[in-house]
C-alpha positions in Angstrom: -8.8 -32.4 -11.8 -9.9 -33.3 -15.2 -7.8 -33.1 -18.3 -9.9 -30.3 -19.7 -9.2 -28.1 -16.6 -5.4 -28.7 -16.5 -4.6 -26.2 -19.3 -7.4 -23.7 -18.7 -6.5 -20.2 -17.4 -8.0 -19.3 -14.1 -8.4 -15.5 -13.6 -7.7 -15.9 -9.9 -4.1 -17.0 -10.6 -1.4 -14.3 -10.3 0.5 -13.2 -13.3 4.0 -14.8 -13.4 6.6 -12.2 -12.5 8.6 -12.8 -15.7 5.6 -11.6 -17.7 5.6 -8.3 -15.7 9.4 -7.8 -16.2 9.5 -9.0 -19.8 12.3 -11.4 -19.0 15.7 -10.6 -17.7 16.3 -6.8 -17.6 19.3 -4.6 -18.0 21.8 -4.9 -15.3 23.4 -1.5 -15.6 21.7 0.0 -12.6 22.4 -1.2 -9.1 19.5 -0.2 -6.8 19.5 -0.2 -3.1 16.3 -0.3 -1.0 16.9 3.4 -0.1 17.7 4.6 -3.7 15.4 7.5 -4.4 13.3 7.4 -7.6 11.7 10.5 -9.2 9.6 10.7 -12.4 11.0 12.6 -15.3 7.9 12.1 -17.5 4.2 11.2 -17.3 2.8 7.8 -18.1 1.8 7.3 -21.8 -1.0 5.3 -23.3 0.0 1.8 -24.1 2.7 1.6 -21.4 3.1 -1.4 -19.2 0.7 -0.9 -16.2 3.4 -1.4 -13.6 5.8 1.1 -15.3 2.9 3.6 -15.7 2.1 3.2 -12.0 5.8 3.9 -11.1 5.7 7.1 -13.1 2.4 8.1 -11.4 3.5 7.6 -7.8 7.0 9.0 -8.1 6.1 12.6 -8.8 8.0 13.2 -5.6 11.0 11.0 -4.7 10.2 7.6 -3.2 12.7 4.9 -2.2 12.8 1.7 -4.1 11.4 -0.1 -1.0 8.4 2.3 -1.0 7.8 1.8 -4.8 7.9 -2.0 -4.2 5.4 -1.7 -1.3 3.0 0.5 -3.3 3.0 -1.9 -6.3 3.0 -5.1 -4.0 5.8 -6.5 -6.1 9.1 -8.0 -5.0 12.2 -5.8 -4.9 13.9 -7.8 -7.7 10.9 -7.2 -10.1 10.8 -3.5 -9.2 14.5 -3.1 -9.9 14.1 -4.6 -13.4 11.2 -2.3 -14.2 13.2 0.7 -12.8 16.2 -0.2 -14.8 14.2 0.0 -18.0 12.7 3.3 -17.0 16.1 4.7 -16.1 17.5 3.5 -19.5 14.6 5.3 -21.2 15.3 8.4 -19.1 11.7 8.3 -17.7 12.8 8.3 -14.1 15.9 9.5 -12.2 17.6 7.3 -9.6 19.5 9.0 -6.8 21.8 6.9 -4.7 21.6 7.4 -1.0 24.2 9.7 0.6 26.9 7.6 2.2 27.2 8.0 5.9 30.7 8.4 7.1 31.7 5.9 9.7 33.6 8.3 12.0 32.4 11.9 12.6 35.0 14.6 12.4 37.1 14.8 15.6 36.6 18.6 16.0 32.9 18.3 15.8 32.9 15.6 18.6 35.1 17.8 20.8 32.8 20.8 20.2 29.8 18.7 21.2 31.5 17.4 24.3 32.6 20.9 25.3 29.0 22.2 24.8 27.6 19.4 26.9 30.0 20.1 29.8 28.8 23.8 29.8 25.3 22.6 30.5 
């Protein structure tokens, strides 16, 4: 490689992820892979392309994992972008419903009773 080519920009190189996120983002939101994201507004002219894409694809709720797959970006980058959008109230994040570890005893007994009648 010659000295002239060392500093030249090659259009085939990917954009560094810190350029997409704009550096470290807000840490107020804790996203899980299954946190649902829904748009609250439409993309505007001049928005960052990745954030505009999130607003476009989330007209119906998508999980953070799905958003990450659609954008072909790592989870960590998507969470920074989403944090900024939540902070600006452009998207709504809904935490997954926690699953109880042990079902209600009465429900289990009713199911067992129903199965025995079969």
